[in-house]
C-alpha positions as CSV (number, residue, x, y, z in Angstrom):
1,M,6.4,43.0,8.2
2,S,4.4,44.3,5.3
3,V,4.9,48.0,4.3
4,D,2.2,50.7,3.9
5,V,4.6,53.5,2.9
6,R,7.7,53.1,0.8
7,A,10.5,55.8,0.5
8,A,14.1,56.0,-0.8
9,G,17.1,58.1,-0.4
10,A,20.8,58.0,-0.3
11,V,24.0,58.7,1.6
12,L,24.9,61.7,-0.7
13,W,28.7,62.2,-0.9
14,R,31.3,64.1,-2.5
15,R,35.2,64.0,-2.8
16,A,37.0,66.2,-0.3
17,G,40.9,66.3,-0.6
18,A,42.1,62.7,0.0
19,G,38.7,61.7,1.7
20,F,35.0,62.4,1.2
21,E,32.1,64.2,2.9
22,V,28.5,63.3,3.3
23,A,25.4,65.6,3.2
24,L,23.1,65.9,6.0
25,V,19.8,67.9,5.7
26,H,17.8,69.7,8.4
27,R,14.1,69.5,8.2
28,P,12.3,72.3,10.1
29,R,9.0,70.4,10.1
30,Y,10.7,67.7,12.4
31,D,13.7,69.8,13.6
32,D,16.0,67.0,12.8
33,W,19.2,66.1,10.9
34,S,18.8,63.3,8.6
35,L,19.9,61.7,5.3
36,P,17.9,62.9,2.2
37,K,14.9,60.8,1.3
38,G,11.3,60.9,0.3
39,K,8.3,58.8,-0.6
40,V,8.0,56.7,-3.8
41,D,5.6,58.1,-6.4
42,P,3.2,55.7,-8.1
43,G,5.0,53.6,-10.8
44,E,8.4,54.9,-9.7
45,T,11.4,52.6,-8.9
46,I,13.2,53.2,-5.6
47,A,16.3,54.2,-7.6
48,A,14.4,56.9,-9.5
49,T,12.9,58.1,-6.1
50,A,16.2,58.4,-4.5
51,V,17.6,60.5,-7.3
52,R,14.5,62.7,-7.5
53,E,14.3,63.3,-3.8
54,I,18.0,64.1,-3.5
55,A,17.5,66.7,-6.2
56,E,14.3,68.1,-4.6
57,E,15.8,68.3,-1.1
58,T,19.4,69.3,-1.8
59,G,19.6,70.7,-5.3
60,F,22.3,68.1,-6.2
61,R,22.2,65.6,-9.1
62,A,23.3,62.3,-7.8
63,V,24.8,59.3,-9.6
64,L,23.8,56.0,-7.7
65,G,26.2,53.4,-6.7
66,R,25.7,50.3,-4.6
67,Y,22.6,49.7,-2.5
68,V,23.4,50.4,1.2
69,A,20.6,49.5,3.6
70,Q,16.9,49.5,4.4
71,T,15.3,50.9,7.5
72,R,11.8,50.1,8.8
73,Y,9.7,52.0,11.3
74,E,6.2,53.1,12.2
75,V,4.7,56.5,11.4
76,P,1.2,58.0,12.3
77,A,-1.3,58.4,9.5
78,K,-2.3,62.0,8.8
79,N,-6.1,61.4,8.9
80,N,-6.8,58.9,11.6
81,G,-3.5,58.7,13.6
82,R,-3.1,54.9,13.2
83,L,0.4,53.7,12.8
84,L,1.6,52.9,9.3
85,R,4.6,50.7,8.5
86,K,7.3,52.6,6.5
87,S,10.4,51.4,4.7
88,V,13.3,53.5,3.4
89,D,15.8,52.1,0.9
90,Y,19.2,53.9,0.8
91,F,21.7,54.0,-1.9
92,S,25.2,55.4,-2.2
93,G,24.8,58.6,-4.3
94,E,27.7,60.8,-5.5
95,A,26.9,64.5,-6.0
96,V,28.1,65.3,-9.4
97,S,26.5,68.8,-10.0
98,G,24.2,71.3,-8.4
99,A,24.0,73.6,-5.4
100,F,21.8,73.8,-2.4
101,D,19.0,76.4,-1.9
102,P,16.7,76.4,1.1
103,N,13.2,75.0,0.4
104,E,10.0,74.2,2.1
105,E,11.3,70.8,3.1
106,V,14.9,71.5,4.0
107,D,16.3,74.8,5.3
108,E,19.8,73.8,5.8
109,L,22.5,71.3,4.3
110,R,25.8,70.5,5.8
111,W,28.7,68.6,4.2
112,L,30.5,66.8,6.9
113,D,33.2,64.2,7.4
114,P,31.6,60.8,8.5
115,V,32.5,61.1,12.1
116,T,31.0,64.5,12.6
117,A,28.0,63.6,10.5
118,E,27.3,60.5,12.7
119,Q,27.4,62.8,15.7
120,L,24.9,65.2,14.3
121,L,22.4,62.7,12.9
122,T,19.2,62.7,15.0
123,R,18.1,58.9,14.5
124,P,20.1,55.8,15.4
125,A,18.7,54.3,12.3
126,D,20.4,56.9,10.1
127,V,23.7,56.3,11.9
128,R,23.4,52.5,11.1
129,V,22.9,53.4,7.4
130,L,26.0,55.8,7.5
131,R,28.1,53.2,9.1
132,E,27.1,50.5,6.5
133,F,28.0,53.1,3.8
134,C,31.5,53.8,5.4
135,A,32.2,50.0,5.7
136,L,33.4,50.2,1.9
137,P,35.2,52.9,0.0
138,P,32.6,55.5,-1.4
139,A,33.5,55.0,-5.1
140,P,34.0,51.5,-6.2
141,T,33.7,50.6,-9.8
142,T,30.2,49.7,-10.8
143,V,29.4,47.1,-13.5
144,L,25.8,47.0,-14.6
145,L,25.2,43.4,-15.7
146,V,21.9,42.9,-17.5
147,R,20.2,39.8,-18.8
148,H,18.6,40.4,-22.1
149,A,14.8,41.1,-22.1
150,K,12.1,38.8,-23.3
151,A,12.4,37.6,-27.0
152,G,9.6,35.1,-27.2
153,K,10.1,31.3,-27.2
154,R,13.0,29.8,-29.1
155,E,10.9,27.0,-30.6
156,D,8.5,29.6,-32.1
157,W,11.3,31.3,-34.0
158,T,12.2,29.8,-37.3
159,G,15.2,32.0,-38.3
160,D,18.8,32.2,-37.0
161,D,18.5,32.3,-33.2
162,D,21.3,35.0,-33.0
163,L,18.7,37.2,-34.8
164,R,15.7,36.5,-32.5
165,P,14.5,39.9,-31.6
166,L,12.9,41.3,-28.4
167,S,9.1,40.7,-28.1
168,E,6.6,43.4,-27.2
169,A,7.1,42.5,-23.5
170,G,10.9,42.6,-24.0
171,Q,10.7,46.1,-25.6
172,R,8.8,47.2,-22.4
173,Q,11.5,45.8,-20.3
174,A,14.2,47.5,-22.4
175,A,12.4,50.8,-22.0
176,A,12.3,50.3,-18.3
177,L,16.1,49.7,-18.3
178,R,16.6,52.8,-20.5
179,D,15.1,54.7,-17.5
180,L,16.8,52.8,-14.7
181,L,20.4,52.4,-15.9
182,P,21.2,56.1,-16.5
183,L,20.5,56.7,-12.7
184,F,23.9,54.8,-12.1
185,G,25.8,56.9,-14.6
186,P,26.9,54.4,-17.3
187,D,29.6,55.6,-19.7
188,R,30.0,52.7,-22.1
189,V,28.0,49.6,-23.3
190,F,29.0,46.0,-24.0
191,S,26.8,43.1,-25.1
192,A,26.9,39.4,-26.1
193,P,26.6,39.4,-29.9
194,R,23.0,38.4,-30.0
195,L,20.3,40.7,-31.4
196,R,18.1,40.4,-28.3
197,C,21.0,41.2,-26.1
198,V,22.1,44.2,-28.2
199,Q,18.5,45.5,-28.4
200,T,18.1,45.4,-24.6
201,V,20.8,48.0,-24.1
202,G,20.8,49.8,-27.5
203,G,18.7,52.6,-26.1
204,V,21.1,53.3,-23.4
205,A,24.0,53.4,-25.9
206,D,22.0,55.6,-28.2
207,A,21.4,58.0,-25.2
208,L,25.2,58.0,-24.5
209,G,26.2,58.4,-28.1
210,V,28.3,55.3,-28.1
211,E,28.4,52.0,-29.9
212,V,27.5,48.7,-28.3
213,A,30.8,46.7,-28.2
214,H,30.3,42.9,-28.9
215,E,31.7,40.6,-26.3
216,P,31.6,37.0,-27.5
217,L,33.1,35.6,-24.4
218,L,30.0,36.8,-22.5
219,S,27.6,34.8,-24.8
220,E,26.5,31.3,-23.8
221,E,28.6,29.7,-26.7
222,G,31.6,31.9,-25.9
223,Y,31.6,31.5,-22.1
224,W,31.2,27.8,-21.5
225,P,34.1,26.3,-23.4
226,D,36.4,28.2,-20.9
227,P,34.4,30.1,-18.2
228,L,37.6,31.6,-16.7
229,L,38.1,33.5,-20.0
230,G,34.7,35.1,-19.7
231,I,35.3,35.9,-16.0
232,R,38.7,37.5,-16.9
233,R,37.0,39.6,-19.7
234,L,34.5,41.0,-17.3
235,L,37.2,41.8,-14.7
236,S,39.3,43.5,-17.4
237,I,36.2,45.7,-18.2
238,A,35.8,46.5,-14.5
239,A,39.5,47.3,-14.2
240,E,39.1,50.1,-16.7
241,G,36.9,52.0,-14.2
242,G,33.9,54.0,-14.9
243,T,30.5,52.4,-15.1
244,P,30.1,49.9,-17.9
245,V,26.8,48.2,-19.0
246,I,27.1,44.6,-20.1
247,S,24.2,42.7,-21.5
248,S,24.5,38.9,-21.4
249,Q,22.4,35.7,-21.2
250,G,20.7,33.6,-18.5
251,G,23.1,30.7,-19.3
252,V,26.1,33.0,-18.3
253,I,25.1,35.4,-15.6
254,P,24.4,33.0,-12.7
255,D,27.6,31.2,-13.1
256,L,29.5,34.4,-13.6
257,V,28.2,36.1,-10.5
258,S,28.4,33.0,-8.3
259,A,32.1,32.4,-9.3
260,L,33.1,36.0,-8.5
261,A,31.2,36.0,-5.2
262,D,32.8,32.6,-4.3
263,R,36.2,33.9,-5.2
264,D,36.0,37.0,-3.2
265,G,34.0,35.7,-0.2
266,L,30.8,37.7,-0.9
267,E,27.4,36.3,0.3
268,L,24.5,36.6,-2.2
269,P,21.2,36.8,-0.2
270,A,19.4,37.0,-3.7
271,A,20.5,33.4,-4.2
272,R,18.1,30.7,-3.1
273,D,19.2,27.2,-2.5
274,G,22.4,28.0,-4.1
275,V,20.7,29.3,-7.3
276,V,21.7,32.8,-8.5
277,P,18.7,34.5,-10.0
278,S,18.8,36.1,-13.6
279,K,15.3,36.8,-14.8
280,K,14.9,38.3,-18.3
281,G,15.3,42.0,-18.1
282,S,16.9,41.9,-14.8
283,L,19.9,43.7,-13.4
284,W,22.9,42.9,-11.2
285,V,24.7,45.9,-9.9
286,L,28.2,44.7,-9.2
287,S,30.6,46.9,-7.1
288,F,34.4,46.3,-7.4
289,C,37.3,47.7,-5.4
290,P,40.9,47.5,-6.5
291,G,42.9,44.6,-5.2
292,D,46.4,43.4,-5.5
293,D,45.5,41.0,-8.3
294,G,42.8,43.1,-9.9
295,P,39.2,44.1,-9.1
296,V,37.5,42.5,-6.0
297,L,33.8,42.1,-5.8
298,V,32.5,43.8,-2.7
299,G,28.9,44.3,-3.5
300,A,26.2,42.6,-5.6
301,D,22.6,43.9,-5.7
302,Y,19.9,42.2,-7.8
303,Y,17.0,44.0,-9.4
304,P,14.5,41.4,-10.7
305,S,12.3,42.4,-13.6
306,P,10.1,44.5,-13.4
307,L,12.7,46.2,-11.3
308,P,11.4,46.5,-7.7
309,S,13.6,46.9,-4.6
310,P,17.0,45.3,-5.1
311,V,18.1,42.3,-3.0
312,P,21.5,43.5,-1.7
313,S,24.6,41.5,-1.2
314,A,26.0,40.8,2.4
315,S,29.4,42.4,2.2
């Protein structure tokens, strides 16, 4: 079904003792209890929409995590009453700061445990989203795995290939990533030691005030002599917690993601005919939970360049 109206939101949550609570909002216009959401503005990614709408409706700044679910339904058009097809993409969003003040869209917000929240939600579709969110722990470690942006053709570059820089198109992709990645709350930056890889995430590192740490095992030359070493290196980064950004190459990312998904029994709907995608400037949001033998991959959402809706994993 094609879509006429796109919207995005989140299951907004916060820690509460040993557990967590989720936020529900009451909209007086509809007299309903729902998850916070709103329409996508022109030129806006759904991740940016989710963060903006959460702030506008609830007053809280959210850090996004894994992609949770999409709902689709029909709504009447304002002018002629015909039915429009609407989709809403939901993320996990941790409330990290802010406070609620009633506004023209939302007059009440309640923080509730998931069972109580499910009972209060007005629409069954929101209940399904909440259940999907609750199927995994709310705060897995997020690894933001980026393929370097466009750097022109290798055969057109006469210098050392390690020093091939981003093209103008690649610089635009890197700028889009500078806008997108902070929505997920990155705290440190790693990169294969290629100029184009470093340049792709350099703006994010600058904004964080950190250096880009070189990771030779996540370059094509460093990975393929012994892929297990590269996989172990990524897992060791994940095991440190937080939200690391890792910039790598198209010759590494598909094998790395596929190997982790096979190891941990995770389906990858983004893969077609067994091929894991990795366009230049694209992003994999990898979610890991602690396991007996280290981090376990529980989610893998793919954002193809130029970063439209993600293709979620099937956890």
